[in-house]
C-alpha positions as protocol buffer text, in pm:
chain_id: "A"
residue {
  index: 1
  type: UNK
  ca { x: 0 y: 0 z: 0 }
}
residue {
  index: 2
  type: UNK
  ca { x: 280 y: 241 z: 87 }
}
residue {
  index: 3
  type: UNK
  ca { x: 451 y: 166 z: -242 }
}
residue {
  index: 4
  type: UNK
  ca { x: 130 y: 257 z: -425 }
}
residue {
  index: 5
  type: UNK
  ca { x: 93 y: 584 z: -233 }
}
residue {
  index: 6
  type: UNK
  ca { x: 452 y: 682 z: -310 }
}
residue {
  index: 7
  type: UNK
  ca { x: 412 y: 596 z: -680 }
}
residue {
  index: 8
  type: UNK
  ca { x: 94 y: 805 z: -701 }
}
residue {
  index: 9
  type: UNK
  ca { x: 272 y: 1094 z: -534 }
}
residue {
  index: 10
  type: UNK
  ca { x: 547 y: 1078 z: -794 }
}
residue {
  index: 11
  type: UNK
  ca { x: 297 y: 1056 z: -1080 }
}
residue {
  index: 12
  type: UNK
  ca { x: 117 y: 1365 z: -950 }
}
residue {
  index: 13
  type: UNK
  ca { x: 444 y: 1555 z: -919 }
}
residue {
  index: 14
  type: UNK
  ca { x: 411 y: 1580 z: -541 }
}
residue {
  index: 15
  type: UNK
  ca { x: 714 y: 1363 z: -462 }
}
residue {
  index: 16
  type: UNK
  ca { x: 1066 y: 1367 z: -594 }
}
residue {
  index: 17
  type: UNK
  ca { x: 1121 y: 1180 z: -916 }
}
residue {
  index: 18
  type: UNK
  ca { x: 1500 y: 1152 z: -885 }
}
residue {
  index: 19
  type: UNK
  ca { x: 1457 y: 885 z: -615 }
}
residue {
  index: 20
  type: UNK
  ca { x: 1292 y: 550 z: -683 }
}
residue {
  index: 21
  type: UNK
  ca { x: 971 y: 447 z: -514 }
}
residue {
  index: 22
  type: UNK
  ca { x: 1164 y: 164 z: -350 }
}
residue {
  index: 23
  type: UNK
  ca { x: 1409 y: 411 z: -196 }
}
residue {
  index: 24
  type: UNK
  ca { x: 1128 y: 634 z: -70 }
}
residue {
  index: 25
  type: UNK
  ca { x: 963 y: 334 z: 94 }
}
residue {
  index: 26
  type: UNK
  ca { x: 1296 y: 229 z: 250 }
}
residue {
  index: 27
  type: UNK
  ca { x: 1353 y: 577 z: 392 }
}
residue {
  index: 28
  type: UNK
  ca { x: 1000 y: 582 z: 533 }
}
residue {
  index: 29
  type: UNK
  ca { x: 1055 y: 244 z: 701 }
}
residue {
  index: 30
  type: UNK
  ca { x: 1390 y: 363 z: 835 }
}
residue {
  index: 31
  type: UNK
  ca { x: 1231 y: 672 z: 990 }
}
residue {
  index: 32
  type: UNK
  ca { x: 947 y: 469 z: 1136 }
}
residue {
  index: 33
  type: UNK
  ca { x: 1188 y: 220 z: 1294 }
}
residue {
  index: 34
  type: UNK
  ca { x: 1408 y: 502 z: 1426 }
}
residue {
  index: 35
  type: UNK
  ca { x: 1116 y: 666 z: 1603 }
}
residue {
  index: 36
  type: UNK
  ca { x: 999 y: 340 z: 1757 }
}
residue {
  index: 37
  type: UNK
  ca { x: 1353 y: 235 z: 1856 }
}
residue {
  index: 38
  type: UNK
  ca { x: 1419 y: 570 z: 2025 }
}
residue {
  index: 39
  type: UNK
  ca { x: 1087 y: 550 z: 2207 }
}
residue {
  index: 40
  type: UNK
  ca { x: 1173 y: 198 z: 2330 }
}
residue {
  index: 41
  type: UNK
  ca { x: 1518 y: 311 z: 2446 }
}
residue {
  index: 42
  type: UNK
  ca { x: 1353 y: 583 z: 2654 }
}
residue {
  index: 43
  type: UNK
  ca { x: 1131 y: 321 z: 2816 }
}
residue {
  index: 44
  type: UNK
  ca { x: 821 y: 470 z: 2657 }
}
residue {
  index: 45
  type: UNK
  ca { x: 885 y: 789 z: 2851 }
}
residue {
  index: 46
  type: UNK
  ca { x: 701 y: 1015 z: 2609 }
}
residue {
  index: 47
  type: UNK
  ca { x: 401 y: 1007 z: 2379 }
}
residue {
  index: 48
  type: UNK
  ca { x: 507 y: 830 z: 2059 }
}
residue {
  index: 49
  type: UNK
  ca { x: 209 y: 964 z: 1858 }
}
residue {
  index: 50
  type: UNK
  ca { x: 275 y: 1321 z: 1971 }
}
residue {
  index: 51
  type: UNK
  ca { x: 648 y: 1297 z: 1901 }
}
residue {
  index: 52
  type: UNK
  ca { x: 579 y: 1139 z: 1562 }
}
residue {
  index: 53
  type: UNK
  ca { x: 350 y: 1427 z: 1468 }
}
residue {
  index: 54
  type: UNK
  ca { x: 643 y: 1662 z: 1532 }
}
residue {
  index: 55
  type: UNK
  ca { x: 922 y: 1460 z: 1373 }
}
residue {
  index: 56
  type: UNK
  ca { x: 766 y: 1295 z: 1068 }
}
residue {
  index: 57
  type: UNK
  ca { x: 704 y: 1623 z: 882 }
}
residue {
  index: 58
  type: UNK
  ca { x: 1074 y: 1701 z: 924 }
}
residue {
  index: 59
  type: UNK
  ca { x: 1173 y: 1365 z: 777 }
}
residue {
  index: 60
  type: UNK
  ca { x: 921 y: 1376 z: 495 }
}
residue {
  index: 61
  type: UNK
  ca { x: 1003 y: 1731 z: 389 }
}
residue {
  index: 62
  type: UNK
  ca { x: 1289 y: 1578 z: 191 }
}
residue {
  index: 63
  type: UNK
  ca { x: 1045 y: 1365 z: -8 }
}
residue {
  index: 64
  type: UNK
  ca { x: 863 y: 1659 z: -160 }
}
residue {
  index: 65
  type: UNK
  ca { x: 941 y: 1771 z: -509 }
}
residue {
  index: 66
  type: UNK
  ca { x: 1096 y: 2117 z: -528 }
}
residue {
  index: 67
  type: UNK
  ca { x: 1175 y: 2342 z: -820 }
}
residue {
  index: 68
  type: UNK
  ca { x: 1542 y: 2238 z: -801 }
}
residue {
  index: 69
  type: UNK
  ca { x: 1458 y: 1864 z: -813 }
}
residue {
  index: 70
  type: UNK
  ca { x: 1434 y: 1676 z: -1143 }
}
residue {
  index: 71
  type: UNK
  ca { x: 1097 y: 1704 z: -1310 }
}
residue {
  index: 72
  type: UNK
  ca { x: 876 y: 1397 z: -1342 }
}
């Protein structure tokens, strides 16, 4: 499902086209695991959903297509 969402985003020009869908999915999974791993290391000492809402937009900002990125 994630692969399909990423591919649609590229087709619509919303996501970078100079990175493959597979790479975008890998980066997403990496970010997801990093957040969960950090939360586990802290012993669940903070709200994972709240922290994710803050951090994920920072990670995913690099996925968006910009004027300096290759065109689709």
